[in-house]
C-alpha positions in Angstrom: 92.1 -17.6 -40.8 90.7 -16.2 -44.4 88.7 -19.4 -44.8 87.0 -18.8 -40.9 85.7 -15.7 -41.8 84.6 -16.5 -45.7 82.6 -19.6 -43.4 80.9 -16.2 -41.5 80.6 -14.2 -44.2 78.1 -16.6 -46.2 76.5 -17.1 -42.5 75.6 -13.3 -42.2 74.7 -12.8 -45.7 71.2 -14.8 -46.0 70.9 -13.8 -42.3 70.9 -10.6 -42.9 68.7 -10.9 -45.9 66.1 -12.7 -44.4 65.8 -10.2 -41.3 66.0 -7.3 -43.3 64.2 -8.4 -46.4 60.2 -8.4 -46.8 60.1 -11.9 -47.7 62.4 -12.7 -44.8 59.9 -10.3 -42.3 56.9 -12.4 -43.5 58.9 -15.4 -42.0 59.2 -13.6 -38.9 56.0 -12.6 -38.0 54.7 -15.7 -36.4 57.7 -16.6 -34.8 57.8 -13.1 -33.0 54.3 -13.5 -32.1 54.9 -16.5 -30.1 57.4 -14.5 -28.4 55.5 -12.2 -27.2 52.6 -14.1 -26.2 55.3 -16.1 -23.8 56.2 -12.6 -22.3 53.0 -11.5 -21.6 50.5 -13.1 -18.5 46.9 -14.5 -17.9 47.1 -16.0 -21.4 47.0 -13.0 -23.8 47.4 -14.1 -27.7 49.3 -12.1 -29.9 48.3 -11.7 -33.5 51.9 -9.9 -35.7 49.6 -8.6 -38.6 52.7 -6.3 -40.3 56.3 -6.6 -39.4 59.4 -4.5 -41.1 62.7 -4.6 -39.7 65.3 -2.6 -41.7 69.1 -2.0 -40.0 68.0 0.9 -37.9 64.6 0.9 -37.9 61.5 -1.2 -37.3 57.5 -1.2 -37.8 55.3 -4.0 -36.3 51.6 -4.5 -36.0 49.9 -6.6 -33.7 46.4 -7.8 -32.5 46.3 -7.9 -28.8 43.2 -10.6 -27.5 41.7 -10.5 -30.9 40.7 -6.4 -29.5 43.7 -4.3 -29.2 45.3 -3.0 -31.9 49.2 -2.4 -31.7 51.7 -0.2 -33.7 55.3 0.6 -33.2 57.6 2.2 -35.2 60.9 4.0 -34.6 64.6 3.7 -34.8 66.5 0.7 -33.6 70.1 0.5 -33.1 70.9 -3.5 -32.6 74.7 -2.1 -32.4 74.3 0.5 -30.1 71.2 -1.5 -27.9 69.2 2.2 -28.2 65.9 2.6 -29.2 63.9 5.3 -29.7 60.1 4.4 -30.8 56.3 5.7 -31.2 53.5 3.3 -30.2 49.4 3.7 -30.5 47.1 1.2 -28.8 43.7 0.9 -30.3 40.7 -0.6 -29.7 36.5 0.0 -30.4 35.2 -1.9 -27.8 35.2 -4.8 -25.7 32.5 -7.5 -26.2 29.6 -6.5 -24.0 29.9 -2.4 -23.8 31.6 0.1 -25.6 35.1 1.1 -24.6 37.1 3.0 -26.5 41.2 2.8 -26.0 43.0 5.2 -27.8 46.7 5.6 -26.0 49.9 7.5 -27.6 53.7 6.7 -26.2 57.1 6.5 -26.7 59.6 4.4 -25.8 62.9 5.5 -25.2 66.6 4.6 -23.9 68.4 1.8 -24.0 67.7 -1.9 -24.3 68.9 -1.8 -20.6 67.5 1.5 -19.6 64.0 2.4 -21.4 62.0 5.0 -20.6 58.4 4.2 -21.2 55.3 7.1 -21.5 52.0 7.2 -22.5 48.7 9.2 -22.3 45.0 8.7 -23.9 41.4 7.4 -22.9 40.3 4.3 -21.5 37.8 2.8 -19.1 36.2 5.5 -20.8 38.7 8.0 -18.5 41.7 10.0 -19.5 45.3 8.1 -18.2 48.5 9.1 -18.3 51.8 7.2 -17.2 55.7 6.6 -17.5 58.2 4.3 -16.0 61.7 3.2 -16.1 62.7 -0.1 -16.8 66.3 -0.8 -15.7 68.1 -3.8 -15.7 65.0 -5.9 -16.4 63.8 -3.9 -12.9 60.7 -1.3 -13.3 61.2 1.9 -11.6 59.4 5.4 -10.9 56.1 4.3 -11.8 53.4 7.0 -12.3 49.9 6.5 -13.2 47.2 8.7 -13.2 43.6 7.7 -14.1 40.6 9.7 -13.5 36.6 9.4 -13.7 37.7 6.0 -14.6 34.3 3.9 -15.8 34.2 1.0 -12.7 31.9 -1.3 -14.9 34.4 -1.4 -17.9 37.0 -1.8 -15.1 35.4 -5.2 -14.2 34.8 -6.2 -17.9 38.3 -5.5 -18.4 38.9 -7.7 -15.0 36.7 -10.7 -16.3 34.5 -9.8 -13.5 30.4 -9.5 -13.5 29.0 -5.9 -13.6 28.2 -5.5 -9.8 28.5 -2.0 -9.9 28.7 1.3 -11.8 30.6 4.5 -11.1 33.8 6.4 -11.4 37.1 6.0 -9.8 40.4 7.7 -9.6 44.2 6.1 -8.7 47.3 7.9 -8.6 50.5 6.3 -8.4 53.9 7.3 -7.3 56.1 4.2 -6.9 60.1 5.1 -6.9 61.2 1.7 -6.9 60.2 -1.9 -5.9 64.2 -2.9 -5.6 65.1 -0.8 -3.0 62.7 -1.8 0.4 63.7 1.2 2.2 61.9 3.7 -0.2 58.0 3.5 -0.3 56.3 4.7 -3.3 52.2 6.4 -2.6 48.9 5.3 -4.3 45.6 6.8 -3.8 42.3 5.6 -4.8 39.0 7.4 -4.5 35.9 5.9 -6.0 33.2 8.1 -6.2 29.5 7.5 -5.6 28.8 4.1 -6.8 25.5 2.1 -7.7 25.9 -1.3 -6.6 23.7 -3.9 -9.2 21.4 -5.0 -7.3 19.9 -7.5 -9.8 23.4 -9.2 -10.3 23.9 -9.3 -6.7 21.0 -11.3 -6.4 22.1 -13.4 -9.1 25.2 -14.2 -8.2 25.8 -13.9 -3.9 21.4 -14.8 -3.2 21.3 -11.2 -1.9 18.7 -8.8 -1.9 20.8 -5.3 -1.6 18.5 -2.4 -0.9 17.7 -0.3 -4.1 19.6 2.1 -4.7 22.8 1.3 -2.7 25.6 3.7 -3.2 29.4 2.9 -2.0 32.5 5.8 -1.7 35.8 4.8 -0.8 39.4 7.0 -0.3 42.1 4.8 0.1 45.4 6.0 0.2 48.5 3.2 0.5 52.4 3.6 0.9 54.2 0.9 -1.4 57.6 -1.1 -1.4 59.2 -4.3 -3.1 57.7 -6.6 -0.5 54.7 -4.5 1.2 51.7 -2.5 0.7 50.3 -0.3 3.6 47.4 1.7 3.5 44.2 3.4 5.5 41.1 4.6 4.2 37.4 4.8 4.5 34.5 3.0 2.3 31.5 4.4 3.1 27.9 3.4 1.9 24.0 4.5 2.9 24.0 0.9 4.5 27.6 0.7 6.5 30.6 2.3 6.9 34.4 0.4 6.8 37.2 2.3 8.4 40.6 0.2 7.7 43.9 1.7 9.5 47.8 -0.4 9.9 46.8 -2.4 7.1 49.8 -4.3 5.6 50.0 -6.6 2.9 53.3 -8.8 1.9 53.5 -10.1 -1.1 55.9 -12.8 -0.8 54.5 -14.7 2.1 50.5 -13.3 1.0 49.4 -12.3 4.6 47.1 -9.5 5.3 46.5 -7.9 8.4 44.1 -4.5 8.9 42.7 -3.0 11.9 39.1 -1.8 11.0 36.1 0.2 12.3 32.8 -1.2 11.2 29.8 1.1 11.8 26.0 0.5 11.3 23.9 3.2 12.1 20.5 1.5 11.0 21.2 -2.0 11.3 17.2 -2.5 9.8 18.9 -1.9 6.7 20.8 -5.0 6.9 17.8 -7.5 6.9 19.5 -8.9 3.5 22.4 -10.2 5.6 20.7 -11.0 9.1 17.4 -12.5 7.4 15.6 -10.7 10.3 15.1 -6.7 11.2 17.1 -5.5 13.8 17.0 -2.3 15.1 19.7 0.4 16.6 22.8 0.8 15.3 26.4 -1.4 15.6 29.8 -0.3 16.0 32.5 -3.2 15.7 36.3 -2.6 16.4 39.1 -4.9 15.8 41.7 -7.0 13.9 41.6 -9.1 10.3 44.3 -11.5 9.7 44.8 -13.7 6.3 47.5 -16.0 5.5 48.0 -19.1 3.4 44.2 -19.2 2.6 43.5 -19.2 6.2 41.9 -15.8 8.4 41.1 -14.4 11.9 38.4 -12.3 12.4 38.8 -10.2 15.3 36.0 -7.8 17.0 34.2 -5.8 20.2 31.6 -4.0 20.6 29.9 -1.8 23.7 26.8 -0.8 21.4 24.7 -2.6 23.7 26.5 -1.5 26.9 29.0 -3.5 28.2 31.5 -5.4 25.6 30.9 -8.0 23.2 34.0 -9.9 22.0 34.5 -12.6 19.2 37.1 -14.1 17.7 35.8 -16.2 14.3 38.3 -18.0 11.7 35.8 -19.9 9.7 35.9 -22.8 11.8 35.6 -21.4 15.3 33.7 -18.8 16.7 33.7 -17.3 20.1 31.7 -15.1 21.4 31.8 -13.7 25.5 29.1 -10.8 26.6 29.9 -9.0 29.5 27.3 -7.0 31.6 25.2 -6.7 28.0 22.0 -4.4 28.9 19.1 -6.3 28.2 16.5 -3.7 27.4 19.1 -2.9 24.4 19.0 -6.5 23.3 15.2 -6.6 23.6 15.2 -3.2 21.4 17.8 -5.1 18.7 15.3 -7.8 18.2 12.1 -5.6 18.2 11.0 -5.9 21.2 9.4 -3.6 23.9 11.8 -2.8 26.7 10.1 -5.1 28.9 13.4 -5.9 31.1 16.5 -4.0 32.3 19.4 -5.6 33.5 22.8 -7.2 32.3 23.8 -9.9 30.7 26.0 -12.2 30.4 27.0 -15.0 28.0 29.4 -17.2 26.2 29.0 -18.9 23.0 32.1 -21.4 21.8 31.2 -23.1 18.5 34.2 -25.5 17.8 32.9 -26.7 14.1 30.8 -24.2 12.9 30.5 -26.1 9.5 28.6 -29.1 11.6 27.9 -26.7 14.0 29.0 -28.0 17.4 29.4 -26.6 20.6 28.5 -25.1 23.6 26.9 -22.0 25.3 26.1 -20.1 28.7 23.4 -17.1 29.4 23.3 -15.3 33.2 21.7 -12.1 33.9 22.4 -10.2 37.2 20.1 -7.3 38.6 18.0 -7.9 36.2 13.9 -6.7 36.6 10.8 -6.1 34.5 10.0 -2.6 33.8 6.2 -2.6 34.2 5.3 0.3 32.4 6.2 -1.6 29.1 4.1 -4.9 29.9 1.5 -2.8 30.9 0.8 -0.8 28.0 1.8 -3.4 26.2 1.0 -7.1 27.1 -1.9 -5.7 29.7 -0.1 -7.3 32.5 0.3 -4.9 35.6 2.5 -5.7 38.5 2.7 -2.5 40.1 6.1 -2.5 40.6 9.6 -3.9 39.1 9.7 -7.4 39.8 13.2 -9.0 40.1 14.2 -11.7 38.7 17.6 -13.7 37.6 18.3 -16.7 34.6 20.3 -19.6 33.9 21.1 -21.7 31.3 23.3 -23.4 29.5 23.3 -25.7 26.2 24.9 -27.5 23.6 24.4 -27.8 20.3 25.0 -30.9 18.2 24.4 -30.2 14.3 20.9 -29.1 14.0 19.7 -29.9 17.4 20.4 -27.3 21.0 19.7 -28.7 24.4 19.1 -26.5 27.0 19.4 -26.5 30.8 17.3 -23.4 32.3 16.3 -21.9 35.6 13.9 -18.0 36.1 13.4 -17.1 39.6 11.9 -14.2 40.3 9.8 -12.6 43.4 6.4 -13.8 41.7 7.2 -17.8 40.1 10.7 -20.3 39.9 10.8 -21.8 36.6 13.0 -24.5 35.3 13.5 -27.0 32.3 16.2 -29.5 32.5 15.4 -30.9 28.7 14.4 -28.4 26.1 15.7 -29.4 22.7 15.7 -27.3 19.7 15.7 -28.4 16.3 17.0 -25.0 14.4 16.1 -26.9 10.3 12.8 -26.7 11.2 12.5 -24.2 14.3 10.5 -26.7 16.4 11.2 -27.2 20.3 10.3 -29.5 22.5 10.5 -29.0 26.4 9.4 -30.4 30.0 8.9 -27.6 32.8 8.4 -27.0 36.5 6.6 -23.9 37.6 6.4 -23.1 41.2 4.4 -19.7 42.5 4.9 -19.7 46.4 2.1 -16.7 46.3 -0.2 -16.6 44.4 -1.0 -13.1 45.9 1.4 -11.7 44.8 -0.4 -12.3 40.9 -3.3 -10.2 42.0 -3.4 -7.4 39.9 -2.1 -9.8 37.0 -5.3 -11.9 38.3 -7.8 -8.8 38.4 -8.6 -9.7 41.5 -7.4 -10.9 45.2 -5.5 -14.9 45.1 -4.1 -16.6 47.5 -1.8 -20.1 48.6 0.6 -21.6 46.4 0.3 -23.4 43.1 2.7 -26.0 41.4 2.6 -27.3 37.3 4.2 -30.2 36.0 4.0 -29.5 32.2 5.0 -29.9 28.9 6.0 -27.0 26.0 6.1 -27.6 22.3 6.9 -25.1 19.7 6.3 -26.0 15.8 5.0 -22.8 14.2 2.6 -22.0 17.5 3.3 -22.3 21.1 1.6 -24.5 22.9 1.6 -25.6 26.3 0.5 -28.4 28.6 0.3 -28.3 32.4 -0.7 -30.9 35.5 -1.2 -29.5 39.1 -1.9 -31.3 42.1 -1.9 -28.2 44.7 -5.3 -28.0 45.0 -5.8 -32.3 45.0 -7.1 -34.3 42.5 -5.9 -33.4 38.9 -6.1 -30.3 37.4 -4.7 -30.4 33.7 -4.9 -27.5 30.8 -3.4 -26.9 26.8 -2.8 -23.6 25.9 -2.3 -22.6 22.3 -2.9 -19.5 19.9 -4.4 -18.1 23.0 -7.1 -20.2 23.5 -6.7 -22.0 27.4 -8.3 -25.3 27.3 -8.6 -26.9 31.4 -10.1 -30.1 33.0 -10.6 -30.4 36.4 -11.2 -33.6 38.7 -11.7 -34.3 41.8 -10.3 -31.1 42.8 -11.3 -29.4 46.0 -13.9 -26.6 45.9 -12.5 -25.4 49.4 -9.0 -25.1 48.2 -9.9 -23.7 45.0 -12.2 -21.0 46.7 -9.4 -20.0 49.1 -6.9 -19.6 46.3 -9.8 -17.3 44.7 -10.1 -15.7 47.5 -14.1 -16.1 47.9 -16.2 -16.7 51.4 -15.9 -20.5 52.1 -19.8 -21.7 50.8 -19.4 -25.8 49.6 -17.0 -28.5 50.7 -17.1 -30.9 47.4 -14.8 -32.6 44.7 -14.9 -30.4 41.8 -15.2 -32.0 38.5 -15.3 -29.5 35.2 -14.3 -27.8 32.4 -13.1 -24.6 31.9 -12.4 -22.5 28.7 -11.4 -19.3 28.3 -9.6 -17.0 25.1 -6.6 -14.8 27.0 -7.3 -12.3 23.6 -10.5 -11.4 24.1 -10.5 -12.1 27.7 -13.8 -14.4 27.1 -14.4 -18.1 28.4 -16.7 -20.3 30.3 -17.0 -22.6 33.0 -19.1 -26.1 33.4 -18.8 -28.1 36.8 -20.6 -30.5 39.2 -20.0 -31.3 42.5 -19.5 -34.6 44.0 -20.5 -35.5 47.4 -21.2 -31.5 48.3 -21.9 -30.2 52.1 -23.7 -26.6 52.4 -20.4 -24.9 55.0 -22.1 -22.0 57.9 -22.5 -19.4 56.2 -24.7 -16.2 56.4 -27.7 -17.8 54.4 -27.5 -20.9 56.3 -27.8 -18.9 59.8 -31.0 -17.2 58.6 -32.5 -20.2 57.2 -32.0 -22.2 60.6 -33.4 -19.1 62.4 -36.8 -18.9 60.1 -37.4 -22.5 59.4 -35.0 -24.3 62.1 -33.3 -26.6 59.1 -29.9 -26.6 59.0 -29.0 -26.7 55.9 -25.3 -27.6 56.7 -26.5 -31.1 57.5 -27.8 -31.9 54.3 -25.9 -33.8 51.0 -25.8 -32.5 47.8 -25.5 -35.0 45.4 -26.7 -33.2 42.6 -25.4 -29.9 41.8 -23.9 -27.8 39.1 -22.3 -24.2 38.9 -22.1 -22.8 35.8 -20.1 -19.3 34.5 -19.9 -17.2 31.1 -16.7 -14.9 31.8 -16.8 -11.9 29.6 -13.7 -9.7 30.8 -14.5 -8.5 34.9 -18.3 -9.9 34.7 -18.5 -13.1 35.3 -22.1 -14.5 35.1 -23.0 -17.3 37.0 -25.8 -20.5 37.4 -26.1 -22.5 40.1 -27.9 -25.7 41.4 -27.7 -28.1 44.2 -30.1 -30.7 45.1 -30.1 -33.0 48.4 -33.2 -35.6 49.6 -35.2 -32.3 51.4 -33.5 -29.0 50.0 -33.4 -27.1 46.6 -30.6 -24.6 46.3 -30.8 -22.5 43.7 -29.1 -19.0 42.4 -30.6 -19.4 38.9 -28.9 -15.4 37.2 -26.4 -14.2 39.1 -23.5 -11.4 38.4 -20.0 -11.4 39.4 -17.7 -8.1 39.2 -14.1 -8.7 39.6 -13.4 -5.2 39.2 -15.3 -4.2 41.9 -15.2 -7.5 43.8 -19.2 -7.3 44.1 -22.4 -9.9 43.6 -25.6 -9.6 42.3 -28.1 -12.7 41.9 -30.9 -14.2 43.4 -31.3 -17.4 45.2 -34.1 -19.9 46.0 -34.4 -22.2 48.3 -36.9 -25.2 48.1 -37.6 -26.8 51.8 -39.9 -29.5 51.8 -42.0 -27.8 49.2 -41.7 -24.8 51.1 -40.2 -21.5 49.1 -37.1 -18.9 50.2 -36.4 -16.4 47.6 -34.6 -13.2 48.0 -31.5 -11.2 46.8 -27.4 -11.3 47.5 -25.6 -8.2 46.6 -22.6 -6.6 47.9 -19.2 -7.1 48.8 -18.3 -11.1 47.5 -16.5 -11.3 50.9 -19.4 -10.1 53.0 -22.6 -10.0 51.1 -26.6 -8.7 52.0 -28.9 -11.2 51.8 -32.2 -10.3 51.8 -35.9 -12.6 51.9 -38.4 -11.2 49.3 -40.4 -14.0 49.0 -41.6 -16.9 51.2 -44.4 -18.9 51.2 -43.2 -20.5 54.5 -42.9 -17.3 56.3 -46.5 -16.8 55.0 -48.2 -19.8 56.3 -46.5 -19.0 60.0 -48.0 -15.4 59.6 -51.7 -16.8 58.6 -51.1 -18.7 61.4 -50.3 -16.6 64.1 -52.6 -14.2 62.9 -55.5 -16.9 63.5 -54.6 -18.1 66.9 -52.9 -14.6 68.1 -55.8 -11.9 66.7 -58.8 -11.6 69.2 -62.1 -11.8 68.2 -62.9 -8.3 69.0 -60.4 -7.0 66.5 -61.7 -9.6 63.6 -65.2 -8.2 64.2 -63.8 -5.1 64.3 -62.1 -5.7 60.9 -65.1 -7.4 59.6 -63.8 -10.8 59.2 -65.5 -12.3 62.2 -68.3 -14.1 60.1 -65.1 -15.6 57.4 -64.1 -19.1 57.4 -60.7 -19.5 58.1 -59.6 -20.6 54.9 -60.9 -17.4 53.3 -58.9 -15.4 55.8 -56.0 -17.2 55.4 -56.3 -16.4 51.5 -56.9 -12.7 52.2 -54.0 -12.7 54.2 -52.0 -14.7 52.0 -52.8 -12.2 48.8 -51.0 -9.4 50.9 -48.4 -11.0 51.9 -47.7 -12.2 48.6 -47.6 -8.5 47.5 -45.3 -7.4 50.1 -42.7 -10.2 49.5 -42.7 -9.6 45.8 
C-alpha cells in the first residue's frame, strides 16, 4: 500500500505543478481553446490569450471569431464543484459596420446547477438575460432585448442588409424538459425599411420606394413545439398568422393565415402586370420535410376562388366570380356583368403541364360602358355565354371556345397560344343570323345574315383574316392595327344592297376593294359591275314615260361605283354605259346618320341628255329633271305643229324661219331647265 501511495504522490505532484504553475498554464491554453471550440456551434474559432489556474481561482481571456473578447475570473472549487465568477464580453465592431458589444455578467452555482446572468449593450440596444443550467438542461430562460438594430442582427447571422429598423425580443421559458410547461416569447418589429437595392440585386425584385414593414408576434414555447400568433404589416400588404405550430423534432410547420392586399396595384413588382382592386385570401400552410402545401380561399371578386399549391402542382377553382370585377382587376372597364366558373389544374408546374376550362352564367354586356369606351352602342344589354377548355403543354396552350350571344355565334376549335413569345394563331367561325341586330353599331339599317370563316394571329398586334360566301362570290378581308382591307369578287350586288337595306337599283356581279380606318372612321370603296342590269325604279319609270326607252332592257358592261367614306358621310361616284345609254351620278352624297341622299344624275340616250337631282330619304327619294335636250326638242316640235299661224303673227314670229324659232324657244327652255 505504501508503495502505491508513493507512486500516486509522484504522479500528482507534477500534474499539480503543471496546472497551477504559470508555465503549466501556458501549456494548457491551446488545449483549452480546442476544447471550447468543440463545445461551441457554427464553427466558431476560440483563441485563449490568457489562462491562470490556481487551486480556488481561475482567470481566462479569449478571442471569439477574432472579434469578441471574453474575460472571466472568479472562484472555482474543484473539490466542491462550485464556482462564483464574473465575465465580460466586448467587441469594438463587426466587419462592415460599427456594433459595440459590452456585456457584464455572473456565473454562480455548481457544475450541475449553474445560474447565468448578464446585461449590457449589443446590436445597438440594451440586453439583459438570465438562465439556469441544471444537469445539462437549460431552464428559466429570460431574455429582454429592446430596440435591437436589425441591420446588425442580419450581419451577425451572415445575412444581407435586407432591412433597417428596430426589434424588441422578450423571452420567458421555464424549461425545455417538461413538455407540459410552456414559455412565452414576444417579438415586436418596429417600423422597418426594406432595402430596395439589396432586394433587386438578390431577388431581382423591384420593391416600391419606402416600403415599410412592422410585426407583432406572440409565441408559446415548450420542449418540442413553438406556438405563435401575430400580425405582419406593411404599406403593401398584411399577413395575419394564427394557430401556428412548429415541431422541433419533426420540423413540421402548420399555420392558418389571412393575407390582405388593399391595393393590388402596389404589387406590380410581383405580378409584372398592373392589377386593380383589393385582395383578401385566407387559408392554411403546411411545411414538413422539405415539402409544403399552401391552401387558400378568396371572396374578393364575389363568388369563391379556391386554390391548392405545393410547388409541384396547382389546382385553382372559381365559382360564380363576378365578370365586372375580373375586368376591373386586369385594368379593363366593366364591359360585361355575370358569373364566371373556371378550373385550372397544373399537374406539373416545372414543365407547365395541365388543363383548364371556363364558362359563364347570367352574362350580359353593359351597354353604357361599351358606348362610352368603345363607341359601340347596342342600345340594350346583350346576353351571351362562353364555354372554353384546353390543355397546357410546356409553353403551348391549346384552346377550344364557343361564344354565343343574341347577336352572333363564335367558335374556335384550334387556338394555339405560345406563352414564351406571346403569339397566337387560330381559325374561327363567326355566324350572324340577324344583321338587323347590328344596326346601331353599323350606324345604318342592316338585314339578312352573314357567315365568316377566318383566321386570327397575334404577335405584338392582333391580325384577323376572314372570308365569306354569304353574298355569293367571295369577300376576303384582313384587319390589322385598325386597318380593314377587303377584296370583293363576283358578289351579288342585289344581295349586298339587300344587306345594306338600300333600294334595289342594279343587278350585277360586283368586283372591288374596300379600305377602312376603324379609328378614324374613314375609307374608300372602288368597284366595277359586271353584267350589270338596271332594275325598275322611279328613275327608269320616269325615263320610259318621257322617252319611251326602257333602261332595264340595257346591258351595262362598262360600269363602276366608287365611294369615299368619312364618318357618317359617303361621297359617291357612279357611271354605267351600255350600247345606247350612259348613266352617271358624277357627284353624290349619302348621309348614314339621316339616311338621306343628295346627288346629281345625267342620262344620255342616243345623244339626248336628261339631267336632274335625286334627293331625300334614300329608300324613297325625290327625283327631278332640271335639263333635257330631248324634252326641248319635243316642246319645239309641238310649238311648230300645234300653235296657229295667227298666234305666231300676234307674237311677231310669223316671218321668222323655223330654225330661228327653234333656237329662240330652245334658249328659253334652256333657261328654264338650268
